[in-house]
PAKETOR-764146 format. One line per 8 residues: their letters; for each residue x, y, z of N, C-alpha, C. Coordinates in steps of 0.2 Angstrom, whole numbers. Layout:
<pts>
a> X,Y,Z,X,Y,Z,X,Y,Z | ...
</pts>
This chain:
<pts>
maqgasai> -33,320,-338,-28,317,-334,-26,310,-338 | -19,309,-338,-17,303,-341,-19,297,-337 | -20,292,-341,-22,285,-338,-16,282,-335 | -17,278,-330,-12,274,-327,-15,268,-323 | -10,264,-320,-12,258,-317,-16,260,-311 | -15,266,-307,-19,268,-302,-19,276,-302 | -24,279,-299,-25,286,-298,-28,288,-292 | -27,294,-290,-30,297,-284,-35,302,-286
ydydydyd> -41,301,-283,-46,306,-285,-50,308,-279 | -54,314,-280,-59,316,-275,-65,314,-278 | -68,308,-276,-73,305,-280,-79,303,-275 | -85,305,-276,-91,304,-271,-95,299,-274 | -95,293,-271,-99,287,-274,-101,283,-268 | -107,283,-266,-110,280,-260,-107,283,-253 | -101,284,-253,-98,288,-247,-94,294,-249 | -92,298,-245,-88,304,-247,-81,302,-245
ydsntvcf> -77,301,-250,-70,299,-249,-65,306,-250 | -60,306,-246,-56,312,-246,-51,311,-252 | -47,316,-253,-42,316,-259,-37,310,-258 | -36,307,-252,-31,303,-251,-33,295,-252 | -39,295,-254,-42,288,-255,-39,285,-261 | -37,278,-260,-33,275,-266,-38,271,-269 | -39,271,-276,-44,268,-280,-41,262,-283 | -45,257,-284,-43,251,-289,-46,252,-296
gdcncpss> -42,252,-301,-45,253,-308,-46,260,-309 | -51,261,-313,-53,268,-315,-59,270,-310 | -57,276,-306,-62,278,-302,-67,282,-305 | -67,284,-311,-72,287,-315,-78,282,-316 | -76,276,-315,-81,270,-317,-85,269,-311 | -92,270,-310,-95,268,-304,-95,261,-302 | -94,257,-307,-94,249,-305,-87,247,-302 | -82,252,-301,-76,250,-298,-75,254,-292
pcsvpgci> -78,252,-286,-78,256,-280,-71,257,-277 | -70,263,-273,-64,264,-270,-63,260,-264 | -57,259,-261,-56,256,-255,-54,261,-250 | -57,260,-244,-56,264,-238,-52,260,-232 | -46,261,-231,-42,257,-226,-45,259,-219 | -45,254,-214,-47,255,-207,-49,249,-204 | -51,249,-198,-53,243,-194,-60,241,-196 | -61,235,-198,-68,233,-200,-70,228,-195
dpsalnyn> -67,227,-189,-70,222,-184,-75,226,-180 | -81,224,-180,-86,228,-175,-85,227,-168 | -81,222,-166,-79,221,-159,-73,225,-156 | -70,229,-161,-64,233,-159,-66,239,-157 | -62,242,-153,-63,249,-150,-63,254,-155 | -59,254,-160,-59,259,-166,-62,256,-172 | -68,253,-172,-71,250,-178,-73,256,-182 | -72,256,-189,-74,261,-193,-79,258,-198
psatiddg> -85,260,-198,-91,257,-202,-90,259,-209 | -86,264,-210,-85,266,-217,-79,263,-221 | -75,259,-217,-69,256,-220,-71,250,-224 | -68,249,-229,-69,243,-234,-63,238,-234 | -57,240,-231,-52,235,-231,-48,236,-224 | -47,230,-221,-44,230,-214,-36,232,-215 | -34,237,-211,-27,240,-212,-23,237,-206 | -26,233,-202,-22,230,-196,-22,235,-190
sctyppvv> -26,240,-190,-26,245,-184,-30,243,-179 | -34,238,-179,-39,237,-174,-36,236,-167 | -39,239,-162,-37,238,-155,-43,236,-151 | -42,232,-146,-47,229,-142,-47,230,-135 | -52,230,-131,-52,231,-124,-48,225,-120 | -45,227,-115,-40,222,-112,-45,216,-109 | -41,210,-109,-45,204,-107,-45,204,-99 | -51,203,-97,-52,204,-89,-53,197,-87
isgcmdss> -48,195,-82,-48,189,-79,-48,190,-71 | -54,189,-68,-55,190,-61,-52,185,-57 | -49,187,-51,-46,182,-47,-42,186,-41 | -39,182,-37,-35,185,-32,-28,187,-35 | -26,193,-34,-19,195,-37,-14,196,-31 | -15,194,-25,-10,195,-20,-6,188,-19 | 0,189,-21,4,183,-21,5,179,-14 | 3,183,-9,4,180,-2,-2,176,0
alnydssa> -7,177,-4,-14,173,-2,-14,166,-4 | -18,162,-1,-18,155,-2,-21,153,-9 | -25,157,-11,-28,156,-18,-26,161,-23 | -19,163,-23,-17,168,-28,-17,165,-35 | -19,169,-40,-20,167,-47,-16,171,-51 | -10,168,-53,-5,172,-57,-8,175,-64 | -14,172,-66,-16,174,-73,-21,180,-72 | -23,182,-66,-29,187,-65,-26,193,-67
tvddgsct> -31,197,-70,-29,204,-71,-33,209,-67 | -38,207,-64,-43,211,-60,-44,208,-53 | -42,211,-48,-43,208,-41,-50,208,-39 | -53,202,-38,-61,202,-36,-62,201,-29 | -57,203,-25,-58,203,-18,-59,196,-15 | -57,191,-18,-58,184,-16,-52,181,-12 | -47,185,-11,-41,182,-8,-42,180,-1 | -39,174,1,-40,171,7,-33,170,10
yppvvisg> -32,171,16,-25,170,19,-25,165,25 | -19,163,26,-18,158,32,-20,161,38 | -23,158,42,-25,161,49,-19,163,53 | -20,168,56,-15,170,61,-15,166,67 | -10,163,69,-10,158,75,-7,162,81 | -11,163,86,-9,166,92,-12,161,97 | -7,157,100,-9,152,106,-10,156,112 | -15,154,116,-17,156,122,-23,154,125
cmdssaln> -25,157,131,-31,155,134,-37,159,131 | -42,156,128,-48,159,125,-54,160,130 | -54,157,136,-59,157,140,-59,164,144 | -64,168,143,-64,174,146,-65,174,154 | -67,168,156,-68,167,164,-62,165,167 | -57,163,163,-50,161,166,-46,167,169 | -42,165,173,-37,170,176,-32,173,171 | -30,169,166,-25,171,161,-28,171,154
ydssatvd> -34,174,154,-38,175,148,-34,180,143 | -33,178,137,-29,182,132,-34,184,126 | -36,190,126,-41,192,121,-38,192,114 | -32,192,113,-29,192,107,-28,185,104 | -29,179,108,-28,173,106,-33,170,101 | -30,166,96,-35,164,91,-35,156,91 | -31,153,95,-31,146,96,-30,144,103 | -35,141,106,-34,139,113,-29,134,114
dgsctypp> -24,135,118,-18,130,120,-19,126,126 | -25,127,129,-27,123,135,-23,125,141 | -21,131,141,-17,134,147,-21,138,152 | -28,138,151,-32,142,155,-32,139,163 | -31,144,167,-32,143,174,-37,147,177 | -40,144,183,-46,147,185,-46,148,193 | -49,153,195,-49,154,203,-52,148,206 | -49,146,212,-51,140,216,-58,142,218
tektgctn> -63,136,218,-69,137,221,-71,130,224 | -75,130,229,-77,124,233,-82,121,229 | -80,115,226,-85,111,222,-84,103,224 | -89,100,225,-89,93,227,-89,89,221 | -85,84,220,-85,79,215,-79,74,215 | -78,70,210,-73,65,210,-66,69,208 | -61,69,213,-55,72,212,-49,67,210 | -51,61,208,-46,56,206,-45,56,198
paatnydp> -40,58,196,-39,58,188,-40,52,185 | -39,46,188,-39,39,185,-47,37,185 | -51,41,188,-58,39,188,-61,41,181 | -67,37,179,-70,39,173,-75,45,174 | -76,46,180,-81,52,182,-76,58,185 | -70,58,184,-65,63,186,-68,70,184 | -68,75,189,-70,82,188,-64,86,190 | -61,89,185,-55,93,186,-57,100,190
tatidsgn> -63,101,190,-65,108,193,-67,106,201 | -67,100,203,-69,98,210,-63,100,214 | -65,103,220,-60,104,225,-61,100,232 | -67,97,232,-68,92,238,-71,86,235 | -67,80,237,-69,73,234,-76,71,237 | -80,69,233,-87,67,235,-87,60,237 | -82,56,236,-82,49,237,-85,44,233 | -87,47,227,-91,43,222,-87,41,215
cqfpgsps> -81,42,216,-77,40,210,-78,33,207 | -78,33,200,-80,27,197,-74,25,192 | -72,19,192,-66,17,188,-67,12,183 | -64,12,177,-65,8,172,-63,1,174 | -67,-4,172,-65,-11,173,-69,-16,170 | -67,-22,168,-70,-28,165,-66,-34,167 | -69,-40,166,-65,-46,167,-59,-46,163 | -59,-44,157,-53,-44,152,-47,-40,155
ilggvtni> -49,-34,158,-43,-30,159,-42,-30,167 | -45,-34,171,-44,-35,178,-40,-41,179 | -40,-46,174,-36,-52,176,-29,-51,179 | -28,-54,184,-21,-54,187,-19,-48,191 | -24,-43,191,-23,-37,195,-25,-37,202 | -22,-35,207,-23,-35,214,-25,-28,217 | -27,-28,222,-29,-22,226,-34,-17,222 | -39,-20,218,-44,-17,215,-48,-13,219
peiipeii> -50,-7,218,-55,-3,223,-61,-7,223 | -64,-7,229,-70,-11,230,-76,-9,226 | -76,-3,223,-82,-1,219,-82,-4,212 | -76,-6,210,-76,-9,203,-79,-15,202 | -79,-20,207,-83,-26,206,-90,-25,206 | -92,-20,210,-99,-18,210,-102,-15,203 | -97,-12,200,-99,-9,193,-100,-14,188 | -95,-19,188,-95,-25,184,-102,-29,185
vkgeeafp> -103,-31,191,-109,-35,192,-115,-32,190 | -116,-25,191,-122,-22,189,-122,-20,182 | -117,-21,178,-117,-19,171,-117,-11,170 | -114,-8,174,-114,-1,174,-107,2,172 | -102,-2,170,-96,1,168,-97,5,161 | -93,10,161,-93,15,155,-86,17,153 | -85,18,146,-78,19,144,-79,25,139 | -73,28,138,-73,33,132,-72,30,125
elviektv> -74,33,120,-73,30,113,-70,36,109 | -64,36,107,-60,41,104,-60,40,97 | -61,46,93,-60,46,86,-56,52,84 | -51,51,80,-46,57,78,-47,58,71 | -47,65,69,-46,67,62,-41,71,61 | -37,70,55,-31,74,54,-32,77,46 | -32,84,46,-33,87,39,-27,92,38 | -26,94,32,-21,99,30,-24,104,26
nkdsvdsg> -22,111,26,-26,116,22,-24,116,15 | -18,112,13,-16,112,6,-14,105,4 | -16,102,-2,-14,96,-4,-7,96,-7 | -5,102,-9,2,102,-13,5,109,-11 | 12,108,-9,15,114,-7,22,114,-10 | 26,120,-10,33,120,-12,37,120,-5 | 43,118,-6,48,118,0,49,125,2 | 50,127,8,51,134,10,45,137,12
tyvfytik> 39,134,12,33,137,14,29,134,20 | 24,136,22,20,134,28,14,130,26 | 12,125,30,6,122,29,2,122,36 | -4,122,36,-8,122,43,-12,115,43 | -10,112,49,-13,105,50,-18,107,55 | -24,103,55,-29,103,60,-30,96,63 | -30,95,69,-32,89,73,-38,89,77 | -43,85,76,-49,85,79,-50,78,83
vtnngdad> -51,78,89,-52,72,93,-59,73,96 | -63,67,95,-70,67,98,-71,61,102 | -74,62,108,-76,57,113,-83,55,112 | -84,49,109,-91,47,108,-94,42,113 | -89,41,118,-91,36,123,-95,39,128 | -97,34,133,-102,36,139,-98,38,145 | -91,39,144,-87,41,150,-82,46,148 | -80,51,152,-75,56,150,-68,52,149
avnlvved> -65,55,144,-58,52,143,-53,56,148 | -49,52,152,-45,55,157,-38,56,154 | -35,61,156,-28,62,154,-26,60,146 | -30,64,142,-29,63,135,-23,65,132 | -19,61,128,-13,63,125,-13,63,118 | -12,69,114,-12,69,107,-5,70,104 | -3,66,100,4,67,97,4,67,90 | 8,71,87,9,72,80,16,71,77
dlpegfid> 17,65,74,24,64,71,25,67,64 | 29,72,64,30,75,58,36,72,54 | 35,72,47,40,69,42,47,74,43 | 52,71,41,59,74,42,58,80,37 | 61,86,40,60,92,37,54,96,38 | 49,93,41,43,97,43,44,99,51 | 44,106,52,46,108,58,41,113,61 | 39,112,68,35,116,71,38,122,74
dsnsskvv> 35,127,78,38,133,80,44,131,85 | 44,126,88,49,124,93,54,120,90 | 55,119,83,60,116,80,60,108,82 | 54,106,83,53,99,85,50,95,79 | 52,88,79,49,84,74,43,80,77 | 41,81,83,35,78,86,32,83,91 | 25,84,90,21,89,94,17,85,98 | 17,87,105,13,83,110,8,88,114
wevpllek> 2,86,114,-3,90,118,-6,86,124 | -7,88,130,-10,84,135,-16,88,137 | -22,84,138,-28,87,139,-31,83,145 | -32,86,151,-34,83,157,-40,79,156 | -45,82,153,-52,78,152,-55,80,146 | -58,75,142,-62,76,136,-69,73,138 | -74,78,138,-80,76,140,-83,70,136 | -88,66,139,-91,61,136,-96,63,131
nggvwtkt> -99,58,127,-105,60,123,-104,66,118 | -98,66,114,-97,71,109,-93,76,111 | -89,76,116,-84,81,118,-79,81,113 | -77,87,111,-72,88,105,-66,93,108 | -60,90,105,-54,94,106,-51,96,99 | -50,102,98,-47,104,91,-41,108,92 | -36,107,87,-30,111,87,-28,112,80 | -27,118,78,-24,120,72,-17,123,73
fpiyvsqs> -12,121,69,-6,124,70,-1,124,64 | 3,129,63,7,129,57,13,125,57 | 15,122,52,21,118,51,25,121,45 | 32,122,46,36,125,41,39,119,37 | 39,119,30,42,114,26,48,117,24 | 54,114,27,60,117,26,63,116,18 | 68,120,16,70,120,10,74,113,8 | 76,110,13,79,103,12,74,98,10
vesgsyen> 68,99,11,63,93,9,63,92,2 | 64,86,0,64,84,-8,57,83,-10 | 57,83,-17,50,82,-20,47,75,-18 | 41,75,-17,38,68,-15,32,69,-11 | 29,64,-9,23,64,-5,25,62,2 | 22,66,7,24,65,14,18,64,18 | 18,58,22,12,57,27,14,59,34 | 9,62,37,10,65,44,5,62,48
iattraen> 7,58,53,2,54,57,1,57,64 | -5,57,66,-7,60,72,-11,54,76 | -9,53,83,-12,48,87,-14,51,93 | -19,47,96,-22,50,103,-23,43,107 | -23,44,114,-24,39,119,-26,43,125 | -29,39,130,-31,41,136,-30,36,141 | -29,39,148,-27,34,153,-33,29,154 | -39,30,153,-44,25,154,-47,23,147
ylnevkds> -43,23,142,-45,20,135,-39,16,133 | -40,9,132,-35,5,130,-32,5,123 | -36,7,118,-34,8,111,-30,14,110 | -26,14,105,-23,20,102,-26,21,95 | -29,27,94,-32,28,87,-27,33,84 | -27,33,77,-23,37,73,-26,39,66 | -24,45,63,-26,47,57,-20,50,54 | -20,51,47,-15,54,44,-17,59,38
aivrvgtl> -12,63,36,-14,68,31,-8,68,26 | -9,68,20,-3,68,15,-2,74,11 | 4,76,11,5,83,7,10,81,2 | 9,84,-4,14,83,-10,18,89,-10 | 25,88,-10,30,94,-9,34,94,-16 | 35,100,-18,40,101,-23,37,100,-30 | 41,96,-35,39,96,-42,35,90,-43 | 32,91,-49,28,85,-52,32,79,-53
phtgvnsf> 29,73,-53,33,67,-54,37,67,-60 | 43,64,-59,48,63,-64,46,57,-68 | 44,57,-75,42,52,-79,46,52,-85 | 52,53,-85,56,53,-91,58,47,-94 | 63,47,-98,65,41,-102,68,36,-97 | 67,30,-98,70,25,-93,77,23,-96 | 82,23,-91,89,23,-92,91,17,-96 | 87,11,-96,89,5,-100,90,6,-107
twfifggl> 86,11,-110,86,13,-117,93,14,-119 | 96,19,-115,103,21,-118,108,15,-117 | 107,11,-113,111,5,-113,110,1,-119 | 104,0,-121,103,-4,-127,106,-1,-133 | 105,6,-134,108,9,-140,116,9,-139 | 119,10,-134,126,10,-133,129,3,-134 | 126,-2,-132,128,-9,-132,128,-11,-140 | 123,-9,-143,122,-11,-150,128,-8,-154
aiffigil> 129,-1,-153,134,3,-157,141,0,-156 | 142,-2,-150,149,-5,-148,150,-12,-152 | 144,-16,-151,145,-22,-154,146,-22,-162 | 143,-18,-165,144,-18,-173,150,-15,-175 | 152,-10,-171,159,-7,-172,164,-13,-171 | 164,-17,-166,168,-22,-165,168,-27,-171 | 162,-29,-173,162,-34,-179,166,-31,-185 | 164,-24,-186,168,-21,-192,175,-21,-191
glisiftk> 178,-20,-185,185,-20,-184,188,-27,-185 | 184,-32,-183,187,-39,-184,187,-41,-191 | 182,-39,-195,182,-41,-202,188,-37,-206 | 189,-31,-204,194,-27,-207,201,-30,-206 | 202,-33,-200,208,-36,-198,210,-42,-202 | 205,-47,-202,207,-54,-204,205,-55,-211 | 201,-51,-214,199,-52,-221,204,-48,-226 | 207,-52,-231,211,-49,-236,208,-49,-243
kyrkaiqf> 206,-55,-245,202,-56,-251,195,-53,-251 | 194,-50,-256,187,-46,-256,186,-42,-251 | 192,-39,-248,191,-34,-242,187,-28,-244 | 188,-25,-250,184,-19,-251,176,-21,-252 | 175,-27,-255,168,-29,-256,164,-30,-249 | 168,-34,-245,166,-35,-238,164,-29,-234 | 170,-24,-235,169,-18,-231,163,-14,-233 | 162,-14,-240,157,-10,-243,150,-13,-240
vvfsgliv> 149,-20,-240,143,-23,-237,142,-21,-230 | 148,-22,-226,148,-21,-219,146,-14,-217 | 149,-9,-221,148,-2,-219,141,0,-221 | 139,-3,-227,132,-1,-229,127,-4,-224 | 128,-10,-222,123,-13,-217,123,-10,-210 | 130,-8,-209,130,-4,-202,126,3,-202 | 126,6,-208,123,12,-209,115,11,-208 | 113,6,-212,106,4,-211,104,2,-204
ialvilsy> 108,-2,-201,106,-4,-194,106,2,-190 | 111,6,-190,111,12,-186,105,17,-187 | 103,17,-193,97,21,-195,91,18,-192 | 90,12,-192,85,8,-189,85,9,-181 | 91,8,-178,91,9,-171,89,16,-169 | 92,21,-173,91,28,-171,83,30,-172 | 80,27,-177,73,29,-178,68,25,-174 | 71,19,-171,66,15,-167,63,18,-161
pflpaiky> 66,22,-157,62,26,-152,56,30,-155 | 57,32,-161,52,37,-164,46,33,-168 | 47,27,-168,42,23,-172,35,25,-171 | 33,25,-164,25,27,-163,23,33,-166 | 28,38,-165,26,45,-168,26,45,-176 | 30,41,-179,31,40,-186,24,37,-188 | 22,31,-185,16,28,-187,10,32,-186 | 10,36,-180,4,41,-179,4,46,-185
nlsipvvn> 10,49,-186,10,54,-192,8,52,-199 | 9,45,-200,7,42,-206,0,40,-206 | -4,41,-200,-11,40,-200,-12,32,-199 | -7,29,-197,-8,21,-196,-12,21,-189 | -18,17,-190,-22,17,-184,-19,14,-178 | -20,17,-172,-18,14,-166,-23,10,-162 | -28,13,-160,-34,10,-157,-40,15,-158 | -45,12,-162,-51,17,-163,-56,15,-158
seeikdie> -61,19,-158,-67,18,-153,-71,12,-154 | -71,9,-160,-74,3,-162,-71,-3,-158 | -65,-2,-157,-61,-8,-154,-61,-8,-146 | -65,-3,-143,-65,-3,-136,-68,-9,-133 | -73,-12,-136,-76,-18,-133,-71,-24,-133 | -67,-24,-138,-62,-29,-138,-57,-28,-132 | -55,-22,-131,-50,-20,-126,-53,-22,-119 | -60,-20,-118,-63,-22,-112,-63,-29,-110
eaidvegd> -64,-33,-116,-64,-41,-115,-57,-43,-114 | -52,-40,-116,-45,-42,-116,-42,-41,-109 | -44,-36,-105,-41,-34,-99,-46,-36,-93 | -43,-36,-87,-47,-38,-81,-51,-32,-79 | -57,-31,-81,-60,-25,-79,-62,-25,-72 | -61,-30,-68,-61,-30,-61,-55,-26,-58 | -50,-25,-61,-44,-21,-59,-45,-14,-61 | -40,-10,-59,-41,-3,-61,-36,-1,-67
wliipsig> -39,2,-72,-36,3,-78,-37,10,-81 | -33,12,-85,-34,18,-89,-33,16,-96 | -38,18,-100,-38,17,-108,-39,23,-111 | -34,25,-116,-35,31,-120,-35,28,-128 | -41,27,-131,-41,24,-137,-37,27,-143 | -37,34,-143,-34,38,-148,-27,37,-149 | -23,35,-143,-16,34,-144,-14,27,-141 | -19,22,-141,-17,15,-139,-15,14,-132
veipivlg> -17,18,-127,-15,17,-121,-19,12,-117 | -16,6,-114,-20,2,-109,-15,1,-104 | -16,4,-98,-11,4,-93,-15,3,-86 | -12,-2,-82,-15,-3,-75,-14,3,-71 | -19,5,-66,-18,10,-61,-15,7,-55 | -10,10,-52,-7,7,-46,-6,13,-41 | -6,10,-35,-5,15,-29,2,15,-26 | 4,20,-23,10,20,-20,12,27,-17
qddsalek> 16,27,-12,18,33,-9,24,37,-12 | 27,34,-17,32,38,-21,32,36,-28 | 37,39,-32,37,37,-39,39,31,-41 | 41,26,-36,43,20,-38,37,16,-41 | 31,18,-39,25,15,-42,25,16,-50 | 28,20,-53,28,21,-60,31,15,-63 | 35,11,-60,38,5,-63,32,0,-64 | 26,1,-61,21,-4,-62,15,-2,-66
gawllpcg> 15,4,-68,9,7,-72,8,14,-71 | 2,16,-71,0,23,-70,-1,25,-63 | 3,29,-60,3,30,-53,-2,35,-51 | -7,32,-46,-12,37,-44,-9,41,-38 | -8,47,-39,-4,51,-34,-8,52,-28 | -5,50,-22,-9,50,-16,-12,56,-13 | -9,62,-16,-12,68,-14,-19,70,-18 | -21,66,-23,-27,67,-27,-33,63,-24
stpdsegn> -38,64,-28,-44,61,-27,-44,54,-30 | -50,51,-31,-51,45,-35,-57,45,-39 | -58,41,-44,-63,42,-49,-70,42,-46 | -71,38,-41,-78,38,-38,-80,43,-33 | -75,48,-32,-76,54,-28,-76,60,-32 | -79,66,-30,-78,72,-33,-70,75,-32 | -68,79,-37,-61,81,-36,-57,79,-42 | -50,80,-40,-45,79,-46,-41,73,-45
talaahrf> -42,68,-49,-39,62,-49,-32,63,-53 | -27,62,-50,-20,63,-54,-17,57,-56 | -15,55,-62,-12,49,-64,-5,51,-68 | 0,48,-66,7,50,-69,9,43,-72 | 13,44,-78,15,38,-81,22,39,-85 | 26,34,-86,32,35,-90,30,37,-97 | 34,42,-100,33,44,-107,37,39,-112 | 42,36,-109,46,31,-113,49,26,-108
kykpphke> 46,20,-108,49,15,-103,50,9,-106 | 46,6,-110,46,0,-113,48,1,-121 | 50,-4,-124,52,-3,-131,45,-1,-135 | 46,4,-139,39,6,-142,38,1,-148 | 32,1,-151,26,4,-147,24,0,-141 | 21,3,-136,19,-1,-130,13,3,-127 | 9,-2,-125,2,1,-122,2,4,-115 | 8,3,-112,8,5,-105,13,11,-104
tfylldkv> 13,16,-109,17,22,-108,13,28,-111 | 15,34,-109,11,40,-112,15,43,-117 | 18,39,-121,23,41,-127,19,46,-131 | 13,45,-133,9,49,-138,4,53,-135 | 5,55,-128,0,59,-125,0,66,-128 | 5,68,-131,5,75,-134,0,75,-140 | -2,69,-143,-6,68,-148,-14,69,-146 | -15,68,-140,-22,69,-138,-25,76,-139
ksgdsfyv> -31,76,-141,-34,82,-143,-40,84,-139 | -42,90,-138,-48,92,-135,-54,88,-138 | -58,85,-134,-64,82,-137,-63,74,-137 | -57,72,-137,-55,65,-136,-58,62,-130 | -60,55,-131,-63,52,-125,-57,47,-122 | -57,46,-115,-54,41,-112,-57,38,-107 | -55,32,-104,-59,28,-99,-55,26,-93 | -58,26,-88,-55,24,-81,-59,18,-79
ywqgkkyt> -56,13,-77,-60,7,-74,-58,7,-67 | -62,9,-62,-60,9,-55,-65,5,-51 | -62,0,-47,-66,-4,-43,-73,-6,-46 | -72,-9,-52,-77,-13,-56,-82,-8,-59 | -81,-2,-60,-85,3,-63,-81,7,-68 | -85,8,-74,-82,12,-79,-83,19,-79 | -78,24,-80,-79,31,-80,-77,34,-86 | -81,38,-90,-79,41,-96,-77,48,-95
yivtssnv> -72,50,-98,-69,57,-98,-68,60,-105 | -69,67,-106,-68,70,-112,-62,75,-110 | -57,75,-115,-52,79,-114,-54,87,-115 | -52,91,-110,-54,98,-110,-48,102,-111 | -42,100,-110,-36,104,-111,-30,100,-111 | -24,103,-114,-18,100,-114,-13,105,-114 | -8,105,-109,-4,111,-108,3,108,-106 | 8,112,-107,15,110,-105,17,115,-99
vepkaiev> 19,113,-94,20,117,-88,27,115,-85 | 29,119,-81,36,118,-77,35,113,-72 | 40,109,-70,40,104,-65,37,107,-58 | 38,113,-57,36,116,-50,28,118,-51 | 25,117,-56,18,119,-57,13,114,-53 | 14,113,-47,10,108,-43,3,110,-42 | 2,116,-44,-5,118,-44,-10,114,-48 | -7,111,-53,-11,106,-57,-14,101,-53
lnqtkksi> -12,99,-47,-14,94,-43,-19,96,-38 | -21,103,-38,-26,106,-33,-32,102,-34 | -36,102,-29,-43,99,-29,-48,103,-32 | -53,100,-36,-58,104,-39,-65,102,-37 | -70,106,-39,-77,104,-37,-79,99,-42 | -77,100,-49,-79,95,-54,-75,88,-53 | -77,83,-56,-74,77,-56,-69,77,-62 | -63,77,-61,-58,77,-67,-53,72,-66
vtlitctp> -49,70,-72,-43,66,-71,-38,70,-75 | -32,71,-71,-26,75,-74,-21,69,-75 | -19,69,-82,-14,65,-84,-7,68,-85 | -2,66,-82,5,69,-81,10,65,-84 | 15,68,-88,21,64,-90,26,69,-92 | 32,67,-94,37,72,-95,37,74,-102 | 40,80,-104,40,82,-111,46,87,-111 | 50,88,-117,48,84,-123,51,77,-122
lfsdknrl> 50,73,-128,51,66,-128,58,65,-126 | 60,60,-121,66,59,-119,69,64,-115 | 65,68,-112,68,74,-107,63,75,-102 | 66,77,-96,62,79,-90,62,86,-89 | 63,90,-94,63,98,-93,57,100,-91 | 51,98,-94,44,101,-92,40,95,-91 | 33,97,-90,28,91,-89,22,93,-94 | 20,88,-97,14,88,-101,8,86,-97
vvvgelvi> 3,90,-97,-3,89,-92,-9,89,-96 | -13,84,-97,-19,83,-100,-25,82,-95 | -30,86,-96,-36,86,-91,-42,83,-95 | -45,79,-92,-52,76,-94,-57,77,-89 | -63,79,-91,-69,80,-87,-74,74,-87 | -76,72,-81,-81,66,-81,-87,68,-85 | -89,64,-89,-96,64,-93,-101,59,-91 | -98,53,-89,-102,47,-87,-99,44,-82
</pts>
């Protein structure tokens, strides 16, 4: 057979090759083995141990991500490929009487609404609702009702029942002591969805709380089943020494509610308890914070452009001699100035790409000495960030530093501490912006100084998400910090989210 650049043979050397085997060089020479195309990756489903060259045909088992795949569940995971049966759902709320001994017992009720009524029975006790030992089940007054009283609350009051002075003299007066707790099932929700609030009132005092009133003031756009912005419950009696009243109820967050953090306050009081106690729960609604370019930047650019155009016009009008030379110099200078102005916002990125050091780990001690470590600070050495951490209920806090989102945790507690800051606010380079946050890499360290203590975090992820991806604010079992800013640069189209895990 004629010699050529390549040939096809049925040649048996180490393996049996078929007649379609393509050989390199002269197949008659044992030192020049033939190539067998196929999948050479042992982890692939179609791995061919006889193959010597990968032909790109490898196939792999599907990636299995376990999680809840029901979009109506509270813990729905959009990335899950296999449902692991972990879905949880909001409780079905059916208000009614849950006491089987009551006349109006409702076996289908899941939340007791305090409406239970009972058959009348003859029972001796205090029947005066104003008394500290009032017994709502009593039908016959025993004549031993006791009323709250002390010199501070009796001053100027007349017609006091004779029994009250006796209680004061003997030191036997007793009062309720109320504590209220307000919680919500989600830290972050989108408009057009439901949240479930829970209110718990505990009486730790030595006397029953009489005619307890619990009120919940809802933010605008938060609506209960009766389309009211305030929910009120009345409880005739809350028993002493640990008596508890609990209510869980759904609230609809209407489509009109704008993005932001909303505080919802619950209060309670009783007829025989002088103080009003309250607690609140905060819910983040809508999109992640807007941290885009500050508007003053465009005013600077526009003002400079108009100024130099005006100068050029004046020179062209009033100068005749050497006009061409002057105009050449002016135009050339104007072009240079324009290039400087246009490149100015990008100087930090240019310096970073040229490997000009910003802040390295060896300078961290100098940074600590330069700032007030008694305050709350965020330091990211790799991109030169030194920014104070500020509190606030809305994104106006961004004007002062890195905003600690109220729906998150804090560094001294477990969970997700969320910090948002402007991407471009001050003239660059500036240490109080997240301008170079996209340059942070996995494994980089950053530090949070919180209430006099230093916390060290290692970056574990950096992702671009949509503004509505508020799930990045969800609480976690691990102690993490989530850094948020707008992206791309000079735009609020998406959000850049960097997560760091606590190591020290």
